[in-house]
C-alpha positions, 0 to 999 in steps of 0.5 A: 500500500502506498503512503497515500493509501496508508493515510486514507486507510488510517483516516478511515480507521481513526474516524471509526474509532473516534465514533465508537469512543465518542471523542470529539476533541480530536482533529483531523490530523490527530485522527489520521495519526491515530488510525495509522499508529492503530493499524501498526499496533493492531498488526503487531498484536495480530502478528504476536497472537497468530504467529504469522505475518499480517499483510495490510491491504484494502480488505475488511480484516485489515480494516478491523485490525486497524480499527481495533488497534486505533480503539486501543490506542484511543483508550490508552491516550484518553486514560493518560490525558484525562484531567486528574481530579484531586481528593477534594473533588471526589 
């Protein structure tokens, strides 16, 4: 897949992940980066779990892996960047 294909694929995967998490605070560039990094993360986890290489293409299994990776990345980023409440606020 070309780098333009990765950007479009990442944008779609990041957009779907943002819809699932319902995080409207992120912009277009962050969505694309989240999708691309999520696709890489999902492919890496798949390779570790299945013990075989994953080839990314324009198909539904690759899109599912990319969205799941993006979701995992969004959840981790939300947990790290959410504002911390003090004991008095609780």
